[in-house]
Structure formats: structure tokens, C-alpha cells
C-alpha positions in Angstrom: 23.7 68.7 73.6 23.1 67.1 70.2 24.8 70.0 68.5 27.8 69.6 70.7 28.0 65.9 70.0 27.8 66.6 66.2 30.6 69.2 66.4 32.8 66.6 68.2 32.1 64.0 65.5 32.7 66.6 62.8 36.1 67.3 64.4 36.9 63.7 64.1 36.0 63.6 60.5 37.9 66.7 59.4 41.3 64.9 59.3 39.7 62.3 57.1 38.4 64.9 54.7 41.9 66.5 54.6 43.6 63.3 53.7 41.0 62.5 51.1 41.5 65.8 49.3 45.3 66.1 49.4 47.1 65.8 46.1 43.9 66.0 44.1 46.0 66.3 40.9 47.4 62.9 41.4 44.2 61.3 42.6 43.9 58.9 39.7 47.5 57.8 40.1 46.9 57.2 43.8 43.8 55.1 43.2 45.7 53.0 40.6 48.6 52.5 43.1 46.4 51.4 46.0 44.6 49.0 43.8 47.9 47.6 42.6 49.3 47.4 46.2 46.2 45.5 47.5 46.2 43.1 44.6 49.9 42.4 44.7 49.5 41.8 48.5 46.7 39.3 48.0 48.5 37.7 45.0 51.3 36.7 47.5 48.7 34.4 49.0 48.5 32.5 45.7 45.1 33.6 44.6 44.0 36.0 41.8 42.5 39.1 43.4 39.0 40.2 42.7 38.9 44.0 42.7 36.7 45.5 43.9 35.3 42.7 46.1 32.1 41.2 44.6 29.5 38.8 45.9 28.4 37.5 42.5 31.3 35.4 41.3 31.3 31.6 41.5 33.0 28.5 40.1 31.9 28.0 36.5 31.9 31.7 35.6 33.6 32.3 32.2 35.2 35.6 31.2 36.7 36.8 27.9 40.3 37.8 28.1 41.4 39.5 24.9 45.1 40.0 25.6 47.7 37.5 24.6 49.7 35.8 27.4 52.8 37.9 27.4 50.8 41.2 27.4 48.7 39.9 30.3 51.8 39.3 32.3 53.0 42.8 31.5 49.7 44.3 32.4 49.5 42.4 35.7 53.0 43.6 36.7 52.2 47.2 35.8 48.7 47.5 37.2 48.8 44.7 39.8 45.5 43.1 38.7 43.6 41.8 35.7 40.0 43.1 35.5 37.3 40.6 34.6 35.9 42.8 31.9 33.5 40.7 29.9 31.4 38.0 31.4 30.7 35.4 28.7 28.6 32.7 30.4 28.0 30.9 33.6 28.4 27.2 33.1 25.3 25.2 34.1 24.9 22.2 36.3 28.4 22.4 37.7 29.0 19.1 39.5 29.9 20.1 43.1 28.9 16.7 44.4 31.6 15.0 42.3 34.2 17.2 44.0 32.9 17.1 47.6 31.1 13.9 48.1 34.3 11.8 48.9 35.3 14.4 51.5 36.8 13.1 54.7 34.3 15.0 56.8 30.5 14.6 56.7 29.1 17.8 55.4 26.6 18.8 52.7 28.8 21.0 50.6 27.8 19.1 47.5 24.1 19.8 48.0 23.5 22.9 46.1 22.1 25.5 45.9 22.9 26.8 49.4 21.0 29.6 51.2 22.8 32.9 50.7 25.5 33.3 53.3 24.7 35.9 56.0 25.3 36.7 59.7 23.2 35.0 62.3 22.2 37.2 65.2 20.6 40.6 65.8 23.9 42.5 65.4 26.5 42.5 62.7 28.9 40.9 65.1 27.0 37.6 64.8 28.5 34.4 63.3 28.8 34.3 59.5 26.7 31.3 58.4 28.2 29.9 55.2 27.8 26.3 54.1 31.4 26.0 52.8 34.8 24.9 54.0 36.9 27.4 55.9 39.9 29.1 54.6 42.7 31.2 56.3 44.9 34.1 55.1 47.9 35.7 56.7 47.7 39.2 58.1 48.7 42.1 55.9 50.4 45.3 56.8 50.0 48.8 55.3 50.9 52.4 55.9 48.8 55.6 55.8 49.8 59.3 55.8 48.4 62.7 55.1 50.8 63.3 52.3 50.3 60.1 50.3 47.0 58.7 51.6 46.5 55.0 52.1 49.0 52.7 50.3 46.7 49.7 50.4 43.3 49.6 48.9 41.0 48.3 51.6 37.2 48.2 51.2 36.8 49.6 54.7 34.6 52.5 55.9 36.0 52.9 59.4 39.7 53.0 58.7 40.0 56.7 57.9 37.8 57.5 60.8 40.2 55.8 63.2 43.2 57.5 61.5 41.5 60.9 62.0 40.9 60.2 65.6 44.6 59.7 66.4 45.3 63.2 64.9 48.6 62.0 63.4 50.3 62.5 60.1 51.5 58.9 59.8 50.4 55.5 60.9 51.1 51.8 60.4 48.4 49.1 60.4 47.6 45.5 60.0 44.6 43.8 58.6 43.4 40.2 59.2 40.7 38.7 57.1 38.0 37.0 59.2 35.2 34.6 58.4 37.0 33.3 55.3 35.7 30.5 53.2 36.4 28.7 50.0 34.7 26.4 47.6 35.5 25.0 44.2 34.8 22.4 41.6 36.8 19.9 39.5 38.7 21.3 36.6 37.8 18.2 34.6 34.1 18.9 35.0 34.5 22.5 34.1 36.4 21.7 30.9 33.7 19.2 29.8 31.0 21.7 30.4 32.9 24.5 28.7 33.3 22.4 25.5 29.6 21.4 25.6 28.6 25.1 25.9 31.0 26.2 23.2 29.8 23.5 20.7 26.1 23.7 21.5 25.7 27.5 21.4 26.5 28.4 17.7 26.0 32.1 18.2 28.5 32.3 21.0 31.0 30.2 19.1 30.6 32.4 16.0 31.0 35.6 18.0 34.2 34.4 19.8 35.7 33.1 16.6 35.1 36.4 14.9 36.7 38.2 17.9 39.7 35.9 17.6 40.2 36.6 13.9 39.8 40.4 14.4 42.2 40.4 17.3 45.0 38.8 15.2 46.2 36.9 18.2 45.1 34.4 20.8 42.2 35.2 23.0 41.2 33.2 26.1 38.1 32.1 28.0 39.0 32.4 31.7 37.2 29.8 33.8 36.9 30.3 37.5 37.4 27.0 39.4 37.6 28.1 43.0 36.6 31.2 44.9 37.7 32.7 48.3 35.2 34.6 50.4 35.6 37.0 53.3 33.0 38.0 55.9 34.9 40.7 57.8 38.2 42.2 58.7 40.1 43.1 61.9 42.2 46.2 61.7 44.7 47.7 64.1 46.4 51.1 63.6 49.5 52.4 65.4 50.5 56.0 65.5 54.0 56.4 64.0 53.9 60.2 63.5 53.6 63.3 65.7 50.4 64.1 67.6 48.3 67.0 66.5 47.8 70.0 68.7 44.5 68.7 70.1 45.5 65.1 70.7 45.4 65.5 74.5 41.8 66.7 74.3 40.7 63.2 73.2 39.9 60.5 75.8 43.0 58.6 77.0 40.9 55.7 78.0 40.7 53.3 75.1 37.1 52.3 75.8 35.9 55.9 76.0 37.6 56.6 72.7 36.0 53.5 71.1 32.6 54.6 72.3 33.1 58.0 70.8 34.2 56.6 67.5 31.3 54.1 67.4 28.8 56.9 67.8 30.6 58.9 65.1 30.6 55.8 62.8 26.8 55.4 63.3 26.5 58.8 61.5 28.7 57.9 58.5 28.5 54.1 57.9 25.6 51.6 58.0 24.7 50.8 61.6 26.6 47.9 63.0 29.0 47.4 60.1 32.0 48.9 62.0 32.8 48.4 65.6 35.7 50.0 67.4 37.1 48.1 70.4 39.9 50.5 71.4 40.8 54.1 70.4 43.5 56.3 71.9 46.0 58.8 70.4 48.5 55.9 70.1 46.4 53.1 68.6 43.0 52.2 67.2 41.4 48.8 66.8 38.3 48.1 64.8 36.3 45.3 63.3 34.3 45.7 60.1 31.8 43.0 59.0 30.0 42.5 55.7 26.4 41.6 55.6 27.1 38.8 53.1 30.4 37.1 52.3 32.3 38.8 49.4 34.6 37.1 46.9 38.1 38.4 47.5 40.0 36.2 45.0 39.8 33.1 42.9 41.9 30.5 41.0 41.1 29.1 37.5 42.4 28.4 34.1 42.4 29.9 30.6 41.4 28.1 27.4 42.6 29.7 24.2 40.4 30.1 21.1 42.3 29.1 18.0 42.1 30.9 14.6 40.0 28.0 13.3 37.4 28.4 16.0 38.4 25.6 18.3 39.2 25.5 22.0 42.9 24.8 22.7 44.5 23.2 25.7 43.9 24.9 29.1 46.6 27.1 30.7 46.5 27.7 34.5 45.8 31.4 35.0 48.7 31.7 37.5 51.2 30.7 34.8 50.0 33.6 32.6 50.4 36.1 35.4 54.0 34.8 35.8 54.7 35.2 32.1 54.7 31.5 31.4 53.2 30.3 28.2 53.3 26.5 28.5 50.0 24.6 28.8 49.4 22.5 31.9 47.9 19.0 31.8 44.2 18.6 32.6 42.3 15.4 32.2 39.9 16.2 29.4 36.8 14.1 28.7 36.7 11.9 25.6 35.4 13.4 22.3 32.0 11.7 22.7 31.4 13.9 25.7 32.7 17.2 24.3 31.2 16.5 20.9 34.2 17.8 19.0 37.9 17.3 18.6 40.0 19.5 20.7 
């Protein structure tokens, strides 16, 4: 009986393997395209995408961006995202209380550190417990086919399993981010702390100044001021192609199909992370949850390092991605706080 069940699960997985191995020669190009599509989709929600999703990014993180403004805009339009290549520092004692204490609701967001966000309950379907304000994102649509693969880079383990179950050549789908949260900190506070760090850590200042001179153009310190986290996703797939020869052999009842896929998922993905609620030859619905919330995007600002080794006025990161070069006004603390002219 066990062997029979495994053969059935293997039959479900075969279409997945076929899709994954088609067009091997253009695999690198496909991966770049799906990364671009996902990041451009998320950018439409006015956040800078984090790709791949990461748990370990927070307000106060500082990254080195070595490209000038106009080249960053060109790179973003070509690749669809800007990688956070070099982590420079994590600003200490970020003042969350200053940002959240006057809030109109009575919550303890300003009392940090918080326990690591996780799901409450014995199963992965439990409630995501995160001590942070809620956020909401629109649903996104995507397409998937045997010839071109998935045109949207999704960090999901059950998606291709559902596609293989339908035994189709093409499908359309939608994804909704669930358990979404956000938290941030005042830009004023971050600028003050960035200047203090820059002026009080001579070796870092010397290193960055030397990089600036060697580059022959502006370089930037990118400061993350707000992050957006996601705890799970709801996915629905609709068959838009022709059925395979064995489509009628699969259960027509959506609950029976879901049970079959859940058993198959238990062999291929961590237990409980993926749950199918419906599965037929026409459509598949699933929910995938993450054990801990992952950062899906952020907003922030960039501070240029001048040739003389000073920090220039901040520029909102979004304006760089849109090809704008003008600085945006921030309230910057007085010179007695920063310890140096700006």
C-alpha cells in the first residue's frame, strides 16, 4: 500500500520536475526575469523589495551602495531590484519609543526588544504573534506554464505541486500576503545616530572615505527606516490550458484532491508549512505559512559620502529608484548632537 501511495505522489511530482528542467539553457535568464517580475510587482505597493525574503533586517540597518544615483535607477529598471550587498552597521539604541509612544492606541510597540515573532498553536495554521502594527497589501496575479516556467518569483514550496496536480500546460494564479506587519522609526532619530556612528568610529569613516575616493563618484549609505513583514500567503490557481491525458484519473472532489496533495506535500516540504484546501483539475487553493515573519520590503533613505569624507544631505531611496537626484528635506539635529558640520 505504501509503495502505491508513493507512486501516486511521484506521479504528481513528475510535471513539477518537467517544468523545472525545461529550457535549461536559459535558466539563468529565467531566474533573473522572475526576480525582476516579483520585485516590480511589489514595488507597485510603494516599498523597496527584499529579495530573497529575509528575517534579519530591521530599521537602523545601514548598507553601502556603491553606484551613483542615475546608474542605480538604470540598474533597478533593468534588473527590477537593488541588492543589499554590503551591510555596514546596525545603528544602536534606535528610539522606537519616540516614534510610537504618542500613538492613538494603547500598545507597547515602543517597548523593545520584543520576543521573536512566531505562530501560536500546535499547527502552522495558528495565529502569527507579532507585537507590531498590522499592514495590508493588495493581491497579485501571475502566470505559469510548462514552456516558460513561473513568471513571478514566489518563495513558495507548494505552488509547483499544485500546478502539477492539475496536469495542465498553463495556469493563472493570484497570491495574497497574510499576517502582514510593519514597524519603523523616525528618520530624524536615524540621521542623528548615523552621524554619531560616522564621527565616532574613525576606522569606518576612513574606510568609507577611501572607497569614495577610489570610486571617483558618490557612494551612499542606505539607512532602513521601516520594514514590512509577512507571515504567510494564500494562493489560488486556475487551469487556463488543456488537461493532460490522465486528468480524469484524479479526484474530482476538491476535498479529496486536497487531501492527496497534503499527503504529497508532507513528503516534500516541512510538515505543516503548506496546506491545500481545494484541488481539482480546474483549480487549486493552498495556504503556506512561515514559522517566523519574513521581511518582504522596506523604505528608507540614502546619505551620500562626499569626497572630503563628510555625510551629505539625505535622499529618499524611492527618488533614486525613479531617477530623481534632488535631496529631500529631513530635520537634522543640531551640530552639537552630530559632533560635526554636515
